[in-house]
N, C-alpha and C positions, 0 to 999 in steps of 0.2 A: 909856525901853524898860527894865523891868527886867530883872532877870538871870532870873527866876523863867518871864518870859512868852518870852522867849529860849528857852528849852531847850526850852517845848511849842510853838513855833514850829518848831523844828528835829527834834521827833521827830513832829510832823504830815508833815512834809517825808520822812523817812527810812521813815516808816509806808508811804506812801503809793510811794515808790520801790519797797523793797522788795514790795507789792503788785502792781505794773505788771511785775514782773522775771519773772515766770511767761509772763505776755502776751506779755512783747517777746521771750521767747527762743522761743514757738511760732510767733510770727510769723517771727523770724529761718527756723527751719526748716522753716516750710512754704513759704516765698518762696524755695528752692532751685529755682531751674528744671529740671536735670538729673539723673539718680540715675547714681552708678556704673554698675550692673548694673539690667538689664529683662528683661521677661516679655512675650510678646506672647499671642495669645490661639489658641485651637485651628482657628483658619479652616484650617490649613493641612492637618489630620490628617482621616484616616478610619480607620473600624476596622467589623471584621467575623467572623462567625462561621461557618467552614463544614466540610462534611462531603464525604467522594468515598469511590466504593468505584471500583477499576480491576482489570482485568485485562490483560496481557501475556505472549504467548509469548514463551519466552526457551529461549535454546541454554547451555550448562555449558561449560566449556572442554576437556571430553571429548568436546563434540558430542553432548551428551546432551539433550534437546527436553521441557519443562516450563511448563506455566502459570502465573505467579504472578496469587494473587490478592491484594488489601488492602484492610483500611478503613483511612482516616484522619480526624480531625478535629482544626481548627484554630483559633485565635483569631490574628488580620492586623491590623496596623497599617501606615499607610500616611504617607509626608509628600509633599506636594508640593512639590518645590525648585525648582520651574520651571512656569509656568502650562501648559507642555504635558509635565510629564515628572513621574511619583510612582515614587520607592521605598517597596519595602514589605518589613516581613519577618515573620514567621507563627512561632509552636510551638503544639506539639499533640502527639498519641499516634496510633500507629499498631498495628497487628497485622497479621499477613499469614501465606498458607499456599502449600503447593503443590500443585496441584489434583489428588484423588484419590492423594495421597502423605502429606500433615499436613495435620493440622488447625489454625485458628488459634487464634496464642500469646497472651503475656501483652501487653498495650499496653506500647511504649517509644518513651521522647522522639523526638519528630520536628520538624525546621523546614526552615524555607525561604524565600529573598531573591532578589527580584528588581524590574525595575521593568516599568512600562507607560506607553508613548511613543506621544502621538498625535501623526503624522508629517503628516497633511493632513488637511482637513474641505471639505466645499461645504453649504453655508449657503442653505437655501431661501429668495427674496427675501421683501421688504416688511418692513414695520417690526415685524411680530410671526411668525417663520417660523415654519411648523408642520412642518418635517423636518430631516435633517442627516443629511449621510451624509461618513464618516470612514475614515481608514485607520491603523491604529495596528499595534505592535510590543510583543508583550507576550515577557518574556523571565525564566527564574528558574531555580535550581539548589537542588532539594530532597532532603533527609537525611532517610531512614527504616529502622528496624529494628523486629525482633521476637525472641523467644524460644517456644520451645514445647516442653517435654520436654527433649531434647539435641540439638533442630535449633535454630539460630541462624541468623537471615536479615538482611542489610543489605545497602542496596543507595542508591546517589544517581541521582539523575533531573535532567538536564540538557535544557531545553527550551524552545523558542520558536515562537512564533505570530503570523503576518502576518495577522489579521480584518480584514472590510470590514466597519463596522459602520450601520446605517441606524436612526437615531432619527426617534418620531413624538412631536410635542408635541402633548398633549391640551388642549383649551378649558377652561380653569379659575377659576373665581371666586377672585379674590385671599383672599377672608376663608371660602372653603371648606375644611375640615378632613377630608374625604371624598370630593371628585373626585382621580382620580388625576393623577398630574403629566405623565409621558410613557413611552414605551417602547422600548427599543432590542434591534435584532436582528443578531448576527454570525456571520459565517462567516467562515474562509480557511484556508490550507494550513499547516500545524506539524511540527516537527521534534521527535524527546525519543530520548536518548540514554541507554539506563540503562546502569549499572556497578555490579555488587553480585559480593555474596560470601556463599556459606553454609559451616556448620560443622556436621559433623555426627559423632556416634562418632570424635571428635579427628582428621575429614580434614575439608580447607579446601577450596570449588571457585568457583573464578570463574563467571561468567554475565554474559551481557550480552542485550537485546532483539533480538530475529529481524529486526524492521522499522522502520528509526528515520523513517519519513516517513509520515504521516495526515494528517487533515483533523479542526479544532476547531470547534464552533458553539455558539449559545447565545442565551438571552432574559436582559434584566434588566427588570424591571417598578419604576419608580421611583412609589415610594405617594405621597412628596414630593419635594419637589427634591433631600434629603438624604439619604432614606432608601428601601433600595431592598431587593428580595428577589431572587437571580437564580438559572439553572440553565444548566450548560452540559455538554458530552457531546464527549469525541476518542474518534478511532478509529485504532488502529495496529493491525489486525489483531483487535480486540478492544476493548471501550471501556470508556472511563473516563468517569465521572458525578459533577458537581461540584454540591452547592447548598447554599445560604447567605445569610445575610443581613448587611446593612451599611449604616454609616452615615458620612456627612461631616458635619464637625463646619464647614461654610462656612457 
């Protein structure tokens, strides 16, 4: 074999080797079984938008009695850290007034954090149960504030509720997108402690609620297994009404 022929053979081998190198590198990279960092799906998250109006009789440190009225709106994000425990946080805005004393003010930032725990449940018998009874605990701390003219109001609401819920599962065709999924009704005792302060004309005064013990109840209609609209009310000598829409990414 001549020198020229040998050089042609080596040139063909070298060209083939360098042509295969990108494919070999790709195979090595895609064949790595594990990743240093991984990201899961959104199945443990839920989100919602809610609006509420509240009225609470309060008493200042000087013994003066007033009625606090407020309107709030918030975006809520929840995370299921356990199958029976959801942590959530919210952010939004609020404005408030003292009834017959001041007007509603400018919206100010508000936030809340809490948890929802499913303590006990009893499911109907059968392969496809149509009802479920449960007992839950819900607790949160929420911070609100507003400002109008020379009046500034800030307060924190520490609340906990112990609702008993009854869920009714509707007959639903798997392929249907128009039939409702299930309905939940809940009712139970609640406690709420308000610690607030308002400032006017250079003077500051502390205030708190007149009644910490009350009752809460509501209804949630699940349009699908993951999308719902709901409304609830709490009563502490006055009503707090709340409504909104939520979605679970399960």
